[in-house]
C-alpha positions in Angstrom: 21.3 29.8 5.2 18.8 27.9 3.0 17.9 24.4 3.9 19.7 21.8 1.9 17.8 19.2 0.0 19.0 16.0 -1.7 16.8 15.0 -4.7 16.9 11.4 -5.8 14.6 8.9 -7.6 14.4 5.4 -8.8 13.7 6.1 -12.5 17.2 7.3 -13.1 18.9 10.7 -13.4 17.7 11.3 -17.0 14.0 11.0 -16.1 11.8 14.0 -16.7 10.3 13.9 -13.2 13.5 14.4 -11.3 14.5 17.4 -13.5 11.2 19.1 -12.9 11.3 18.4 -9.2 14.9 19.6 -8.7 14.2 22.8 -10.7 11.1 23.5 -8.6 12.9 23.0 -5.3 15.8 25.2 -6.4 13.3 27.9 -7.5 11.8 27.7 -4.0 15.2 28.8 -2.7 16.4 25.5 -1.3 20.1 24.6 -1.6 19.5 21.7 -4.1 21.7 18.8 -5.2 20.7 15.8 -7.3 22.1 12.4 -6.7 20.3 9.6 -8.6 20.9 6.2 -10.2 22.5 6.4 -13.6 20.1 3.9 -14.9 16.5 3.0 -14.0 16.3 1.3 -10.6 12.6 1.0 -10.2 11.2 -1.6 -7.8 14.4 -1.8 -5.6 12.6 -0.8 -2.4 15.3 0.0 0.2 17.9 -2.3 -1.2 21.5 -1.2 -0.7 23.3 -2.1 -3.9 26.1 -0.5 -5.9 28.5 -1.1 -8.8 32.1 -0.9 -7.7 35.4 -0.7 -9.5 38.2 -1.7 -7.2 36.1 -0.9 -4.2 35.1 2.5 -5.5 31.4 3.3 -6.3 31.1 4.7 -9.8 30.0 8.4 -9.8 29.7 11.0 -12.6 29.2 14.7 -12.1 26.1 15.7 -14.1 24.3 19.1 -14.5 20.5 18.6 -14.2 18.9 21.6 -15.8 21.1 24.0 -13.9 21.1 22.1 -10.6 24.4 20.3 -9.6 23.9 16.6 -9.9 25.6 13.2 -9.7 24.8 10.0 -11.6 25.7 7.1 -9.3 25.9 3.4 -10.0 23.8 2.4 -7.0 20.2 1.9 -5.8 18.2 4.9 -4.5 18.5 3.9 -0.9 22.3 3.4 -1.2 22.6 6.8 -2.9 20.6 8.4 -0.1 23.0 7.1 2.4 25.9 8.4 0.4 24.3 11.8 0.4 23.6 11.7 4.1 27.2 10.9 4.7 28.6 13.9 2.7 29.6 12.1 -0.5 28.0 14.9 -2.7 28.5 17.9 -0.5 27.1 18.9 2.9 24.6 16.5 4.4 21.0 17.5 3.5 18.3 18.7 5.8 15.7 17.1 3.6 15.6 14.2 1.1 13.0 14.5 -1.6 12.6 11.4 -3.9 10.8 11.5 -7.2 8.8 12.5 -9.2 8.1 8.8 -9.8 6.4 7.5 -13.0 3.3 6.0 -11.5 1.6 6.3 -8.1 3.2 4.7 -5.1 0.0 4.1 -3.2 -1.4 1.5 -1.0 0.7 -1.4 0.4 2.7 -1.3 -2.9 4.9 1.3 -1.2 6.8 -1.7 0.1 8.4 -2.4 -3.3 9.1 1.2 -4.4 12.6 2.5 -4.8 11.2 6.0 -4.6 9.7 5.4 -1.2 12.6 3.2 -0.2 15.0 6.1 -0.5 12.7 8.3 1.7 12.4 5.6 4.3 16.2 5.1 4.3 16.6 8.8 5.0 14.0 8.5 7.8 15.9 5.6 9.4 18.9 7.9 9.6 16.9 10.7 11.3 16.4 12.9 8.2 13.0 14.3 7.1 12.0 13.0 3.7 9.3 13.1 1.1 8.4 10.6 -1.7 6.6 12.2 -4.7 4.8 10.2 -7.4 2.6 11.1 -10.4 -0.4 8.7 -11.1 0.2 7.7 -14.7 -0.1 4.0 -14.3 -2.0 1.6 -16.5 -1.8 -2.1 -15.9 -1.3 -2.9 -19.6 1.8 -0.7 -19.8 3.4 -1.4 -16.4 6.3 -3.7 -15.9 6.4 -6.6 -13.5 10.1 -5.9 -12.8 9.1 -2.7 -11.0 6.1 -4.1 -9.2 3.9 -2.0 -11.5 5.0 1.4 -10.4 6.2 2.6 -13.9 5.0 2.9 -17.4 6.7 2.4 -20.7 6.3 5.7 -22.5 7.7 7.5 -25.5 9.6 10.7 -24.8 6.8 12.7 -26.3 4.2 11.1 -24.2 6.3 11.5 -21.1 6.8 15.2 -21.8 3.0 15.7 -22.0 2.4 14.5 -18.4 1.6 16.9 -15.6 5.0 16.8 -13.8 4.7 20.4 -12.8 1.5 19.7 -10.8 3.3 17.1 -8.8 6.3 19.4 -8.3 4.2 22.3 -7.1 2.4 20.0 -4.7 5.7 18.9 -3.3 7.0 22.5 -3.0 3.9 23.5 -1.1 4.6 20.8 1.5 8.2 21.7 2.1 7.5 24.1 5.0 5.3 21.5 6.7 8.1 18.9 6.3 10.7 21.2 7.7 8.6 21.8 10.8 7.9 18.1 11.3 9.9 15.9 13.8 13.1 14.4 12.5 12.6 11.2 10.6 9.1 12.0 9.3 8.3 10.7 5.8 5.5 12.2 3.6 4.4 9.9 0.8 2.8 12.2 -1.8 0.8 11.0 -4.8 -0.6 13.4 -7.4 -3.2 12.7 -10.2 -2.0 13.3 -13.7 -4.0 16.6 -14.0 -3.2 20.2 -14.8 -3.0 22.2 -11.6 -6.2 24.0 -12.4 -8.1 20.7 -12.3 -6.5 19.3 -9.1 -9.3 19.2 -6.5 -6.9 19.8 -3.6 -4.7 17.8 -1.2 -6.0 15.3 1.2 -4.4 13.4 4.1 -5.0 9.7 3.5 -4.2 6.3 4.9 -2.6 3.6 2.8 -5.0 1.4 0.9 -4.8 -2.3 1.8 -3.7 -3.1 -1.8 -1.9 -1.6 -4.7 -3.2 -0.4 -8.1 -2.1 -3.6 -9.8 -1.3 -7.2 -8.8 1.1 -9.7 -10.3 -0.2 -13.0 -11.8 1.6 -16.0 -13.2 0.3 -16.5 -16.7 2.7 -19.3 -17.8 5.1 -21.7 -16.0 7.4 -24.1 -17.9 10.7 -25.9 -17.7 13.2 -23.3 -16.4 10.9 -20.2 -16.7 7.9 -18.4 -15.3 6.0 -15.7 -17.2 4.1 -13.0 -15.3 1.7 -10.2 -16.0 0.1 -7.3 -14.2 -3.6 -6.7 -13.9 -5.9 -4.3 -12.1 -6.3 -5.3 -8.5 -10.1 -5.3 -8.7 -10.4 -4.4 -5.0 -13.1 -1.9 -3.9 -11.8 1.6 -3.1 -12.2 2.4 0.5 -13.0 6.1 1.4 -10.2 7.8 3.2 -7.4 5.8 1.5 -4.9 7.2 -0.9 -6.2 5.2 -3.9 -9.8 6.4 -3.3 -8.7 10.1 -3.1 -6.5 9.8 -6.2 -9.5 8.4 -8.1 -11.5 11.5 -7.1 -8.9 13.9 -8.4 -7.1 14.8 -5.1 -3.4 14.7 -4.3 -2.8 12.6 -1.3 -0.3 12.8 1.6 0.4 9.9 3.9 2.8 9.9 6.8 5.1 6.9 6.9 7.7 5.8 9.3 10.8 3.6 9.0 10.8 1.2 12.0 14.3 0.9 13.3 13.4 -1.1 16.4 11.1 -4.0 17.1 
């Protein structure tokens, strides 16, 4: 029997990245099901939130380019828990979250809904992978997401190299399946054609994210913020340094369940 994989994200079930990722995993021969937020839920980290109607979480069956899927009114972490508890079919052997719009690198992983879903799976003892495509620019990112997304037109989004990220994730599936239960791989991929990707490197988390939030105006009853490049020096061996050199990066993460 093929391993079962739950595919989720924080950009919402209609995002290009999740469609490409789910199709690639299904083509790899995995028993694939998609369960993702029905709307963009970027920047939610591992929050457990859902919209209920008389105590019932809203769920809609949705085909995702030939892969069975569910649009759920909840955060990525909450949806992951639903999947692990059999709400969308047999519990998965793997959870793969992404492909996120924008890298989730450095300590900014703390705020990512994409990574939060993977860490939630890890805390429940399931192997997981978070996958992100490095398409961020500070001028186009949103403070609501912590800077992990871009506002793009549909045409611009379609031109991005989602398939490079999906292929990188598929190549790591066997390694993830062989890893101890609860392992999380955080994967970031440059926005490059596969032919230009320099390879895959293991990397540590940088001590900072790609962008930082600043307060640009404060008045009576409001605060206005903006994002700017962090300006920190890239440290060799970290995920942000390797991404800048054209490498995909893999960083092992762990959800701490005990202190």
